[in-house]
C-alpha positions in Angstrom: -12.1 -10.9 21.2 -12.2 -8.6 18.2 -13.8 -10.1 15.0 -12.9 -7.3 12.6 -9.9 -5.2 11.7 -10.0 -2.0 9.8 -7.2 -0.9 7.5 -6.3 2.7 6.9 -6.8 2.4 3.1 -9.1 4.0 0.6 -10.1 3.3 -3.0 -12.0 5.1 -5.7 -15.7 5.0 -4.9 -17.4 3.2 -7.9 -20.7 5.0 -7.0 -19.1 8.4 -7.5 -17.3 7.7 -10.8 -14.1 9.3 -12.0 -12.5 12.1 -9.9 -11.7 14.7 -12.5 -9.9 17.9 -11.7 -9.0 20.8 -14.1 -5.3 21.3 -13.7 -2.8 23.7 -15.1 0.1 21.8 -16.7 3.5 23.3 -17.7 6.0 21.6 -20.0 9.6 22.9 -20.2 9.4 22.8 -24.0 12.3 22.0 -26.3 13.8 25.5 -26.5 14.0 26.1 -22.7 15.1 22.5 -22.1 17.9 22.9 -24.7 19.0 26.1 -23.0 19.0 24.7 -19.5 20.8 21.5 -20.6 23.4 23.6 -22.3 24.0 25.6 -19.1 24.2 22.3 -17.2 26.7 20.8 -19.5 28.8 24.0 -19.3 28.6 24.1 -15.5 29.3 20.4 -15.0 31.7 19.3 -17.7 32.2 15.9 -16.0 28.5 15.0 -15.9 27.7 11.5 -16.9 24.3 12.5 -18.2 24.6 16.1 -19.6 21.1 15.9 -21.2 19.5 15.0 -17.9 18.8 18.2 -15.9 19.3 18.0 -12.2 15.8 19.4 -11.5 15.2 17.9 -8.0 16.3 21.1 -6.2 14.3 23.2 -8.7 11.2 21.1 -8.1 11.5 21.4 -4.4 12.0 25.1 -4.6 9.0 25.5 -6.9 6.8 23.4 -4.6 7.7 25.5 -1.6 7.8 29.0 -3.1 5.4 29.1 -6.1 1.8 29.3 -5.0 -0.5 26.7 -6.5 2.1 24.1 -7.5 0.9 20.7 -6.5 3.4 18.2 -7.9 6.1 17.8 -10.4 6.1 15.2 -13.3 8.6 12.4 -13.8 11.5 12.6 -16.2 10.9 16.2 -17.2 14.6 16.8 -16.8 15.3 14.4 -19.7 12.4 15.3 -22.1 11.0 18.9 -22.4 7.8 17.5 -24.0 6.8 15.7 -20.8 4.6 17.4 -18.1 6.8 19.3 -15.7 4.5 21.1 -13.2 0.9 20.5 -12.1 -0.8 23.4 -10.4 -4.2 24.5 -9.2 -3.7 27.7 -11.2 -1.0 29.1 -13.5 2.1 30.4 -11.7 2.7 34.0 -12.8 5.9 34.6 -14.9 7.1 37.1 -12.2 7.1 34.2 -9.8 8.4 31.4 -12.0 11.2 33.3 -13.8 13.2 34.3 -10.5 12.9 30.7 -9.2 14.3 29.2 -12.5 16.9 32.0 -12.7 18.1 31.4 -9.1 18.4 27.6 -9.7 20.3 28.2 -12.9 22.7 30.6 -11.2 23.3 28.0 -8.5 24.7 25.6 -11.2 27.4 28.3 -12.0 27.9 29.3 -8.4 31.6 28.3 -8.2 32.6 30.5 -11.2 30.0 32.9 -12.5 26.4 33.3 -11.6 25.6 35.9 -14.2 24.2 33.1 -16.4 21.3 32.7 -14.1 20.6 36.4 -13.8 20.8 36.7 -17.6 18.4 33.8 -18.0 15.9 35.4 -15.6 15.9 38.6 -17.6 15.4 36.7 -20.8 12.5 34.7 -19.3 10.9 37.9 -18.2 11.4 39.6 -21.6 8.4 40.4 -23.8 10.6 40.7 -26.8 9.0 38.5 -29.5 12.5 37.9 -31.0 13.6 36.2 -27.7 14.0 32.5 -28.4 14.0 31.4 -24.8 10.7 32.0 -23.0 8.7 30.5 -20.3 6.3 28.1 -21.9 2.6 28.7 -21.6 0.4 26.9 -19.1 -2.1 24.5 -20.5 -5.4 23.4 -19.0 -5.7 19.7 -18.8 -8.4 17.6 -17.2 -6.8 14.9 -15.0 -8.7 11.8 -13.8 -7.3 11.1 -10.3 -8.8 7.6 -10.4 -7.4 6.6 -13.8 -6.3 3.0 -13.9 -6.1 -0.1 -16.1 -6.8 -3.7 -15.2 -4.0 -6.1 -15.7 -4.5 -9.6 -17.2 -4.5 -11.0 -13.7 -7.2 -8.6 -12.5 -5.1 -6.1 -10.6 -5.9 -2.4 -11.0 -2.8 -0.3 -11.9 -3.1 3.5 -11.6 -1.7 5.8 -14.2 2.0 6.4 -13.5 1.6 10.1 -12.6 -0.9 9.4 -9.9 1.8 7.9 -7.6 3.0 11.4 -6.9 0.1 13.6 -8.0 -2.8 12.0 -6.1 -1.1 12.0 -2.6 -0.2 15.7 -3.0 -3.8 16.5 -4.1 -5.2 14.6 -1.1 -2.7 16.2 1.3 -3.8 19.7 0.3 -7.4 18.7 0.5 -6.9 17.4 4.1 -4.6 20.3 5.1 -7.5 22.7 4.5 -9.3 21.1 7.4 -8.6 21.1 11.1 -8.4 18.0 13.3 -10.3 18.3 16.6 -9.5 16.0 19.4 -9.8 16.2 23.2 -11.0 19.8 23.0 -8.0 20.9 21.0 -7.3 21.4 17.3 -4.4 20.5 15.2 -3.5 22.2 11.9 -1.5 20.4 9.2 1.1 21.4 6.7 2.1 19.4 3.6 5.6 17.8 3.2 6.4 16.3 -0.2 8.1 13.0 0.0 9.1 11.6 -3.4 6.3 9.1 -4.3 3.9 10.4 -1.7 3.1 13.2 0.6 3.0 13.8 4.4 0.8 15.9 6.6 2.7 17.3 9.7 0.8 19.0 12.5 2.3 22.5 12.9 3.3 24.2 15.1 4.6 21.2 17.1 3.1 20.0 20.4 5.1 20.5 23.6 6.0 18.1 26.3 7.7 19.2 29.5 10.0 16.6 31.0 13.2 16.6 33.0 13.3 20.4 33.0 13.3 20.6 29.2 10.7 21.1 26.5 10.4 18.3 23.9 8.6 18.9 20.6 6.6 16.5 18.5 3.9 16.4 15.9 1.3 14.1 14.4 2.4 12.9 11.0 0.3 11.2 8.3 2.0 9.6 5.3 -0.1 9.3 2.1 0.9 6.9 -0.7 -0.7 5.1 -3.6 -0.4 1.3 -4.0 -1.9 -1.8 -5.6 -3.1 -5.0 -4.1 -2.8 -8.3 -6.0 -6.1 -9.1 -7.9 -7.9 -6.1 -6.4 -10.1 -4.3 -9.0 -9.3 -0.8 -7.6 -6.0 0.7 -6.5 -5.6 2.0 -3.0 -4.5 5.1 -1.1 -2.8 4.2 2.2 -2.7 6.8 5.1 -0.3 5.8 7.9 0.0 7.7 11.2 2.8 8.2 13.6 4.6 10.7 15.8 7.2 13.0 14.2 9.7 14.1 16.9 11.8 17.2 16.6 15.4 17.6 17.9 16.0 20.4 20.4 19.6 19.4 21.1 22.1 17.4 19.1 24.4 15.2 21.2 26.8 14.8 18.3 29.6 16.7 16.8 29.2 18.4 13.4 31.4 15.9 11.6 29.2 13.1 12.9 26.0 14.4 11.2 25.7 12.4 8.1 22.4 13.9 7.0 19.2 14.8 8.8 15.9 16.2 7.4 15.0 19.8 8.2 11.6 21.2 7.4 11.5 24.9 6.8 8.4 27.0 7.5 8.6 30.3 5.6 5.9 32.6 4.2 5.6 32.8 0.5 7.4 35.7 -1.0 4.4 35.9 -3.4 1.4 35.7 -1.0 -1.3 35.6 -3.7 -2.6 32.3 -4.9 -4.0 29.1 -3.5 -2.5 26.8 -0.8 -0.8 29.8 1.0 1.0 28.6 4.1 0.1 24.9 3.6 3.5 23.5 2.8 6.8 22.9 4.6 10.0 22.9 2.6 12.1 19.7 2.8 15.9 20.1 3.2 18.8 17.9 4.3 21.4 19.2 6.8 24.8 17.3 7.0 28.5 17.6 7.3 30.3 18.3 4.0 33.7 16.6 4.2 35.0 18.6 1.3 34.4 22.0 2.8 34.8 20.6 6.3 31.7 22.3 7.6 27.9 21.9 8.0 26.0 22.5 4.8 22.7 22.0 3.0 22.9 18.7 1.1 21.0 16.5 -1.3 19.2 19.0 -3.5 18.1 21.1 -0.6 16.3 24.3 -1.8 17.2 26.2 1.4 20.4 27.8 0.0 18.4 29.5 -2.8 15.6 30.8 -0.7 17.5 33.9 0.7 18.1 35.0 -2.9 14.4 35.0 -3.6 13.4 36.6 -0.3 16.0 39.2 0.9 13.7 40.6 3.6 13.7 37.7 6.0 16.4 36.0 8.1 16.8 32.3 7.2 18.8 29.9 9.3 22.3 29.1 8.4 23.4 25.4 8.9 25.7 26.1 11.8 23.2 28.3 13.6 20.5 25.7 13.2 22.8 23.0 14.5 23.9 24.9 17.5 20.4 26.1 18.6 17.6 24.0 17.0 15.1 25.0 19.7 15.3 28.7 18.8 14.4 27.9 15.2 11.6 25.5 15.9 9.9 28.3 17.9 10.6 30.7 15.0 12.7 33.7 14.4 10.4 36.4 13.0 8.0 34.6 10.7 10.5 31.9 9.7 10.8 28.6 11.6 12.7 25.3 11.0 12.5 21.9 12.6 15.2 19.2 12.6 13.6 15.8 12.4 14.8 13.7 15.3 16.8 10.5 14.8 18.0 8.3 17.7 21.6 8.7 16.4 21.6 12.4 17.6 20.8 11.7 21.2 17.9 10.8 23.5 14.3 12.1 23.2 11.7 12.1 26.0 8.8 11.7 23.6 8.1 8.1 22.8 7.4 6.9 19.2 4.1 5.6 18.0 0.4 6.2 18.5 -2.1 4.0 20.3 -5.1 2.5 18.4 -7.6 5.1 19.8 -5.8 8.1 18.3 -5.0 6.2 15.1 -8.8 5.5 14.7 -9.7 9.1 15.4 -7.2 10.3 12.7 -8.5 7.6 10.3 -12.1 8.8 10.8 -11.0 12.4 10.1 -9.3 11.3 6.9 -12.3 9.3 5.8 -14.6 12.3 6.3 -12.2 14.5 4.3 -12.1 12.1 1.3 -15.8 11.6 0.9 -17.4 11.1 -1.6 -14.3 10.8 -3.9 -12.7 7.9 -2.1 -14.2 5.3 0.1 -12.7 3.1 2.8 -11.9 -0.5 1.8 -14.1 -3.1 3.5 -13.2 -4.3 7.0 -11.5 -7.7 7.2 -12.9 -10.6 9.2 -11.4 -13.7 10.7 -10.8 -16.7 8.4 -9.4 -19.0 11.0 -9.4 -19.5 14.8 -6.1 -21.4 14.7 -3.8 -18.5 15.4 -0.7 -20.3 16.6 1.1 -23.6 16.1 1.7 -26.1 18.8 3.6 -24.0 21.3 4.4 -24.7 24.9 1.9 -23.0 27.2 3.3 -20.0 29.1 3.5 -20.0 32.9 0.3 -18.9 34.6 -2.3 -19.8 37.1 -2.3 -23.5 37.8 1.1 -24.1 36.2 4.2 -25.1 38.1 6.8 -22.4 37.8 9.8 -23.4 35.7 8.2 -26.3 33.9 8.0 -24.5 30.6 11.7 -23.4 30.8 12.7 -27.0 31.5 10.7 -28.2 28.5 12.2 -25.6 26.3 15.7 -26.5 27.4 15.1 -30.2 26.5 13.8 -29.1 23.1 16.9 -27.0 22.4 19.3 -29.7 23.5 17.6 -32.3 21.3 17.8 -29.9 18.3 21.4 -29.2 19.1 22.1 -32.9 19.3 20.5 -33.4 15.8 22.4 -30.6 14.3 25.8 -31.7 15.6 25.2 -35.3 14.7 27.9 -36.6 17.1 30.4 -33.9 16.5 31.8 -31.8 19.4 30.9 -28.1 19.5 33.9 -25.9 20.1 33.1 -22.3 21.3 35.5 -19.5 21.7 34.5 -16.5 23.7 36.5 -13.3 23.3 35.5 -10.9 26.0 36.2 -7.3 27.0 34.3 -7.1 30.3 34.2 -9.8 33.0 30.5 -9.3 33.4 29.8 -10.3 29.8 32.0 -13.4 30.1 30.2 -14.4 33.3 26.7 -13.9 31.8 27.5 -16.0 28.8 28.9 -18.8 30.8 25.9 -18.8 33.2 23.3 -18.6 30.4 24.5 -21.5 28.2 23.8 -24.4 30.6 20.4 -22.9 31.5 19.3 -22.7 27.9 20.0 -26.3 27.0 19.3 -27.9 30.4 22.8 -29.0 31.4 22.7 -30.1 35.0 24.6 -27.9 37.5 28.1 -29.1 38.2 28.4 -31.0 35.0 30.9 -28.5 33.5 34.6 -29.4 33.9 36.8 -26.2 34.1 40.3 -26.4 33.0 43.3 -25.8 35.3 43.7 -22.1 34.1 40.0 -21.4 34.6 39.6 -20.3 31.0 38.0 -23.4 29.5 34.9 -25.5 30.3 33.5 -28.7 29.0 29.9 -30.1 29.2 29.1 -33.6 28.2 25.5 -34.7 28.5 23.3 -37.1 26.5 25.2 -36.9 23.3 26.2 -33.2 23.5 29.8 -32.4 23.9 30.4 -28.7 24.3 33.8 -27.1 24.9 34.1 -23.4 25.7 37.3 -21.4 25.9 37.3 -17.8 27.0 40.0 -15.3 26.2 40.4 -11.5 26.3 39.5 -10.0 23.0 42.5 -7.7 22.9 43.2 -6.2 19.5 40.7 -8.4 17.8 37.9 -6.1 18.8 39.8 -2.9 18.0 38.6 -0.5 15.3 39.9 -1.3 11.8 42.9 0.9 10.8 41.5 2.3 7.6 43.4 4.8 5.5 42.2 7.8 3.4 44.7 7.6 0.6 43.3 9.4 -2.4 43.2 7.8 -5.8 42.5 4.3 -4.3 39.0 2.8 -4.2 37.3 2.8 -0.8 36.4 -0.9 -1.2 40.1 -1.8 -1.8 41.3 0.2 1.2 38.7 -1.5 3.4 39.7 -4.9 1.9 43.3 -4.3 3.0 42.1 -3.6 6.6 40.0 -6.7 6.5 42.9 -8.8 5.4 45.0 -7.4 8.2 42.3 -8.5 10.7 42.1 -11.9 9.1 45.8 -12.3 9.7 45.4 -11.4 13.3 42.6 -13.9 13.7 44.7 -16.7 11.9 47.4 -16.2 14.5 45.1 -16.7 17.4 42.9 -19.5 15.9 43.3 -23.0 17.1 42.8 -25.8 14.6 39.2 -27.1 14.3 39.5 -30.8 14.5 36.3 -32.3 13.1 33.9 -30.4 15.2 31.5 -27.4 14.7 33.0 -24.1 15.7 31.4 -20.9 17.0 33.1 -17.7 18.0 31.4 -15.1 20.2 33.1 -11.7 20.4 32.2 -8.8 22.6 32.6 -5.6 20.7 31.6 -2.0 21.2 28.4 -0.6 19.8 28.4 0.7 16.2 28.0 4.2 17.5 31.6 4.0 18.9 32.9 3.5 15.3 30.6 6.1 13.6 33.2 8.9 13.7 35.6 6.9 11.5 33.9 5.3 8.5 34.6 1.6 7.8 36.3 1.1 11.2 33.7 -1.2 12.7 35.5 -4.6 13.0 32.3 -6.8 13.0 32.2 -7.8 9.3 36.0 -8.2 9.2 35.8 -10.7 12.1 32.9 -12.6 10.5 35.0 -13.0 7.3 38.1 -13.9 9.3 36.5 -16.6 11.4 34.6 -18.0 8.5 37.9 -18.6 6.8 38.8 -20.7 9.8 35.6 -22.7 9.5 33.8 -21.0 12.4 30.5 -19.3 12.7 30.3 -15.9 14.5 28.1 -14.1 16.9 28.6 -10.8 18.6 27.5 -9.2 21.8 27.7 -5.5 22.6 29.6 -4.3 25.7 27.4 -3.3 28.7 28.2 0.4 28.3 26.8 0.5 24.7 23.3 -0.9 25.2 20.4 -0.4 27.5 19.2 -4.0 27.5 19.9 -6.3 30.4 23.0 -8.3 30.2 21.2 -11.6 30.9 18.8 -10.9 28.1 21.6 -10.1 25.6 23.5 -13.3 26.6 20.4 -15.3 26.1 19.9 -14.0 22.6 23.5 -14.4 21.7 23.3 -18.1 22.4 19.9 -18.5 20.7 21.2 -17.0 17.5 24.3 -19.2 17.7 22.0 -22.2 17.8 20.1 -20.9 14.8 23.3 -20.6 12.8 24.2 -24.1 13.7 20.8 -25.2 12.4 19.7 -26.4 15.8 16.1 -25.2 15.4 13.0 -26.4 13.6 9.4 -25.0 13.1 6.8 -26.2 15.6 4.0 -28.4 14.4 1.2 -26.5 12.7 -2.4 -26.6 13.7 -4.1 -25.9 10.4 -5.8 -29.1 9.7 -5.8 -32.1 7.3 -5.7 -29.9 4.2 -1.9 -29.6 4.6 0.1 -32.6 3.4 1.9 -34.5 6.1 5.3 -34.7 4.2 5.3 -31.0 3.3 8.6 -29.2 2.9 9.2 -25.5 3.2 11.4 -23.5 0.8 12.2 -19.8 1.1 14.0 -17.4 -1.3 15.8 -14.2 -0.3 17.8 -12.0 -2.6 20.9 -10.2 -1.2 21.7 -7.0 -3.0 24.6 -5.0 -1.7 25.6 -1.7 -3.4 29.0 0.0 -3.0 27.5 1.4 0.3 27.1 -2.1 1.6 29.0 -3.6 4.6 32.2 -4.2 2.7 31.8 -1.3 0.2 31.6 -3.9 -2.5 28.6 -4.7 -4.7 27.0 -8.2 -4.4 24.0 -9.9 -5.9 23.2 -13.3 -4.4 20.1 -15.5 -4.2 19.8 -17.4 -0.9 17.5 -20.4 -0.8 16.7 -22.3 2.4 14.9 -25.7 2.6 13.2 -27.0 5.8 12.0 -30.6 6.1 10.4 -31.0 9.5 11.1 -34.4 11.1 13.9 -35.3 8.7 16.5 -35.6 11.5 20.0 -34.0 11.2 20.3 -31.3 8.6 16.6 -30.4 8.9 17.5 -26.8 7.7 19.5 -26.8 4.5 20.7 -24.1 2.0 21.3 -24.2 -1.7 24.9 -24.3 -2.9 24.5 -22.8 -6.4 28.0 -23.6 -7.5 27.7 -27.3 -6.9 23.9 -27.5 -7.4 23.2 -29.3 -4.1 21.6 -28.8 -0.8 24.0 -28.4 2.2 23.5 -28.0 5.9 22.6 -24.5 6.9 25.9 -23.8 8.8 27.9 -24.8 5.7 25.7 -22.5 3.6 26.7 -19.6 5.9 30.4 -20.3 5.6 30.1 -20.7 1.8 28.3 -17.4 1.5 31.2 -15.6 3.2 33.8 -16.7 0.7 32.8 -14.6 -2.3 35.4 -12.1 -3.7 35.0 -9.3 -6.2 37.6 -7.9 -8.6 39.0 -4.6 -7.7 37.7 -2.9 -10.8 34.1 -3.6 -9.9 34.3 -2.7 -6.3 34.0 1.0 -6.6 31.0 1.4 -8.9 27.8 -0.2 -9.8 28.1 -2.3 -12.9 24.9 -1.2 -14.5 24.7 0.4 -17.9 21.1 1.5 -17.4 19.0 2.5 -14.5 18.3 -0.2 -11.9 14.7 -1.3 -11.6 14.2 0.3 -8.2 11.2 -0.4 -5.9 11.5 3.1 -4.6 10.1 4.1 -8.1 7.4 1.5 -8.0 5.2 1.5 -4.9 3.6 -1.8 -4.4 5.6 -3.2 -7.2 3.2 -1.9 -9.7 4.4 1.4 -11.2 6.3 1.1 -14.5 10.0 1.3 -13.8 12.8 2.6 -15.9 14.1 0.1 -18.4 16.9 -1.9 -16.8 20.4 -1.8 -18.1 22.2 -4.7 -19.8 24.0 -6.0 -16.7 20.7 -5.7 -14.7 19.0 -7.8 -17.4 21.7 -10.4 -17.1 21.2 -10.5 -13.3 17.5 -11.0 -13.8 18.0 -13.9 -16.2 20.5 -15.5 -13.9 18.3 -15.1 -10.8 15.3 -16.6 -12.7 17.5 -19.5 -14.0 18.5 -20.3 -10.5 14.9 -20.2 -9.3 13.9 -22.6 -12.0 16.7 -25.0 -11.1 15.7 -24.8 -7.5 12.1 -25.7 -8.3 13.3 -28.7 -10.2 15.2 -29.9 -7.1 12.0 -29.5 -5.0 9.7 -31.7 -7.1 10.2 -34.9 -5.0 7.6 -34.0 -2.4 4.8 -31.4 -1.7 6.4 -28.0 -1.3 5.4 -24.6 0.0 7.6 -22.0 -1.6 7.8 -18.7 0.3 9.1 -15.4 -1.2 9.0 -11.8 -0.1 7.6 -9.8 -3.0 9.3 -6.6 -2.0 12.7 -8.3 -1.9 12.6 -10.5 -4.9 10.6 -8.7 -7.6 13.5 -6.5 -8.6 15.1 -9.6 -10.2 12.0 -11.5 -10.8 9.7 -8.9 -12.4 6.9 -11.4 -12.8 6.3 -10.9 -9.0 5.1 -7.3 -9.6 1.5 -7.0 -8.6 0.4 -6.0 -12.1 2.1 -9.1 -13.5 0.6 -11.6 -11.1 -2.0 -14.2 -12.2 -3.6 -16.9 -10.1 -1.8 -20.3 -10.2 0.6 -19.0 -12.9 4.4 -18.4 -12.8 6.2 -16.2 -15.3 9.9 -16.0 -16.1 11.5 -13.4 -18.4 9.6 -12.5 -21.6 8.0 -15.9 -21.9 4.3 -16.2 -21.3 3.3 -17.3 -17.8 2.7 -21.0 -17.3 0.7 -23.2 -14.9 2.6 -23.3 -11.6 2.1 -27.1 -11.4 4.5 -27.5 -14.4 7.2 -26.5 -11.9 6.1 -29.0 -9.3 3.2 -31.5 -9.2 2.4 -30.5 -5.6 3.8 -27.0 -5.5 2.2 -24.1 -3.6 3.6 -20.6 -3.7 2.9 -17.8 -1.3 4.1 -14.2 -1.5 4.4 -12.1 1.6 4.7 -8.3 1.8 5.1 -5.9 4.7 5.1 -2.1 4.7 8.6 -2.2 3.2 9.4 1.3 4.5 7.0 2.8 2.0 3.6 2.0 3.5 3.0 -0.8 0.9 0.8 -2.5 3.4 -1.7 -0.3 5.2 -1.8 0.2 8.9 -4.7 -1.3 10.9 -6.6 -1.5 14.2 -9.1 -3.9 15.5 -12.6 -2.6 16.4 -16.0 -3.9 17.5 -19.6 -2.8 17.3 -19.4 -0.8 20.6 -16.7 1.5 19.2 -13.9 -0.2 21.0 -10.5 -0.3 19.4 -7.4 -2.3 20.1 -5.2 -5.1 18.9 -5.9 -8.6 17.6 -3.9 -11.5 16.3 -5.0 -13.8 13.5 -5.6 -14.4 9.8 -8.0 -12.0 8.1 -9.7 -11.8 4.7 -12.7 -10.5 2.9 -16.0 -12.3 2.4 -14.9 -13.3 -1.1 -14.6 -17.1 -1.1 -12.3 -17.0 -4.1 -10.0 -14.5 -2.3 -6.3 -15.1 -2.5 -5.0 -12.1 -0.4 -5.0 -12.4 3.4 -3.7 -10.4 6.3 -1.6 -11.8 9.2 -1.5 -9.9 12.4 0.6 -11.1 15.4 0.2 -10.4 19.0 2.4 -8.0 20.9 5.4 -9.7 22.4 5.0 -10.5 26.1 8.1 -8.4 26.8 6.4 -5.2 25.5 4.9 -3.1 28.3 1.1 -2.9 28.3 -0.4 0.5 28.0 -3.9 1.7 28.5 -5.9 1.4 25.3 -7.3 4.9 25.5 -3.8 6.5 25.9 -3.8 9.9 24.2 -0.4 11.3 23.2 -1.3 14.1 20.8 -3.5 15.9 23.4 -2.7 14.3 26.8 -5.6 14.2 29.3 -5.2 15.3 32.9 -5.0 11.7 33.9 -2.2 11.0 31.4 0.2 13.9 31.5 3.1 11.6 30.9 1.4 9.9 27.9 3.7 11.6 25.3 6.7 9.8 26.9 5.2 6.3 26.3 6.3 4.1 23.4 3.2 2.9 21.5 4.2 -0.3 19.8 1.8 -1.4 17.1 2.1 -4.8 15.4 2.3 -4.5 11.6 0.3 -6.6 9.3 1.8 -9.0 6.9 0.1 -9.4 3.5 -0.1 -13.0 2.3 -0.9 -13.7 -1.3 -1.6 -17.3 -2.2 -0.3 -17.1 -5.7 -0.3 -20.8 -6.6 -2.3 -23.6 -5.0 -4.2 -26.6 -6.2 -7.4 -24.8 -7.0 -10.2 -26.5 -8.9 -9.0 -24.9 -12.1 -5.4 -25.8 -11.4 -6.3 -29.4 -10.8 -8.5 -29.5 -13.9 -5.7 -28.0 -16.1 -3.2 -30.5 -14.8 -5.5 -33.5 -15.4 -6.4 -34.1 -11.7 -10.0 -32.9 -11.7 -11.0 -35.6 -9.2 -8.7 -34.5 -6.4 -10.0 -32.3 -3.6 -9.0 -28.6 -4.1 -7.0 -26.5 -1.7 -8.5 -23.8 0.5 -6.3 -20.8 0.1 -7.2 -19.6 3.6 -5.6 -22.8 5.1 -2.3 -22.0 3.3 -2.4 -18.4 4.5 -3.0 -19.7 8.0 0.0 -22.0 7.7 2.2 -19.0 6.7 0.8 -17.1 9.7 1.6 -19.9 12.1 5.1 -20.1 10.8 5.7 -16.7 12.3 5.6 -18.3 15.8 8.3 -20.2 17.7 8.7 -20.9 21.4 12.1 -19.1 21.4 11.0 -16.0 19.5 8.5 -13.2 19.8 6.2 -13.2 16.8 8.4 -12.8 13.7 7.9 -10.3 10.9 8.1 -13.2 8.3 7.5 -16.9 8.4 10.4 -18.9 9.9 12.0 -20.2 6.6 12.0 -16.7 5.2 13.4 -15.4 8.5 16.3 -17.8 8.3 17.0 -17.1 4.6 17.1 -13.4 5.3 19.5 -13.8 8.3 21.8 -15.8 6.1 22.5 -12.6 4.2 24.7 -11.5 7.1 27.4 -13.8 5.7 27.3 -12.3 2.1 30.4 -10.2 2.6 32.3 -9.9 -0.7 35.8 -8.5 -0.4 37.4 -6.5 -3.2 40.6 -7.7 -4.7 43.6 -5.8 -3.4 45.9 -6.3 -6.4 
């Protein structure tokens, strides 16, 4: 058993002191900014923000083509006085002027590009009378460890470090080689918004099935904060970057894929030569009806700056990606692989041994400026709740399955509370129909022969110990067909989709039988979503969910056998288990934490649903979902909050209520925000200052916080554990940002934070956070004193007895194939030639912050100094154990949060069609 885990995270070394670098800084200046914004306004007369320069493409071009440029500053397109470029040394005017001129010409490309050529000449001019000149570079010392300490004790880095520090680290590491297994890897830098990536280049090769497959090692570098930590952190995550060598899609199906361009600098002098890959996006342009460079890609401008080389055209790259990944001349390009474009023989992920080797290489490269954060140790040996033991030596086969079936049937009996359960199965393949009918009695322990088939063989009924289940099967027919969407111009997309949804609702109403006092579930077999990708908005899944909810029925879907690789029996099993979850026929297992947890504790979880106009119904939505779980309370153990009537309702009723929202047609086609949304993509770790929210967004924040306060009042009758996902909720509850957190305090709006016990005498609040697609939580691996590395499950923390931040790691699911711990994918050994083809699954860590508990101070402040205080580690252990259930592999979040998040599937607002 491992007793320590190591996280791939680094922090400023206090023994070293500040990390200062002399940088060259360039500001656009008021004159050049005014000139460029004037050109932009002339080129795009319909621009909503004419004073905001579209500099993303220019920034990408400069980072790729101008030697020495490290990073670009924020908001330089709106204010010429702000820092625009950071560089190791000043970029010569002969380099900078052509790049700016080419970018300016591109704004006028549809009519006249002479404006850009004229601007380039003026920028090059030495005439003192010329009013528009390139500004002068300034020398500025930058502290790459600059931070301030929040009132709650959280170190918050200077805003510019979120983009500047990862780039600086990436170039520092790219100057070194990584040696492993007798081979060496060289890395290039890829800019990625609020971070940077290192990509091994040229790619590795793997011969399989008569074809060469390409892949690279990839390290992502980001800056983050940790609640109550006195120093911010740099996270370095590692994974495999796979490259496409064939695209099994048609051009019009390519929505947008990343392409990294490797090209020599037209101006070879200067630092960082050959260390960067240029980021572009290739996709189908529906206006021009051809493949094109999209999303601010700099690739279209590069040939104008370098006329000597042959650069790939979008159609040529699409038709022969392998040619370009191997290079044409001294230019190469790689299409980043995505599963939607076909199969790949290289498996994702790295094993702990290689991750540890890369981590050690990073640690060595960052000394003495940054130091690794301390290893984490176990804080509890109670890893799991009271689960049924798995089959093994000395256990009778089938006993566990029989016990699970009894548990499920008892839970279903409680949830139905005497009502019959009516199930409609709409099938497309006889195999799916047969699998569903065979799996249901096994899952809930219905004795063989108990079912009573109807005369036509299409209906069955089971009655056993208070459970009355009636199943009717019918061919799906047109119910599962693609939605007939239209492309009429001048009409909002959400309205057109709403009309198609109404049509499917009418079809469902014609086929629905009355639901007479029972609970209703509909299971529909539909094609996989890839079948509907060619025609946007044609997938009928959401329309069917809305339609059946109007008939008072819950819905579950199962994919046709031809559209999935998983076994039919496995899919049928999960279809029924999720149907039971929607019915509320499930409860958390008993915890094994200890006597510090109150016996009558209830769980509450919050999840914020935020749909944009790109959501499932193309209609914006903003909805707070709250779930309450009271173990042992009998029927209705899982409940949801009905905000309109301010009452708790059974979980199935909550799902049906969530599906009934409608939006006016006028608001369906646009975001109703007058200012910029507070976006976590601009605030890694919830700590970077975000742009001031607009009026409507402020109203949403106030309404969300009002609802949360109302919920807390409804939970005061017994001890409560409130669970929230910080990454999900902090956008509308800004007090959950790391920099705003304080122990045992809750804040709302602009009011000062107050004692959390004012919102509940026995309230505890835990925040959880995962990587959140941005590496907010660092990767990890377990290790021991003998240099062994691997996996470990448990609850981990530091030696600080006052610590409030813990790490939860779960075991690998028993269904995941076991791989040798020493498997090497980047440089396969002779004994593991097929190693690159293996999928290396690594459990992620869940950060648990005990924000509010009954600490000694909290008890004293609330007049209860004599009561025994809480141990934060026990509450973190409880949250960890809530990730486990007999029917599930270890979950990403505690069960109540898992159920609240899944309820979001029913938030499907439909635009008004009149």
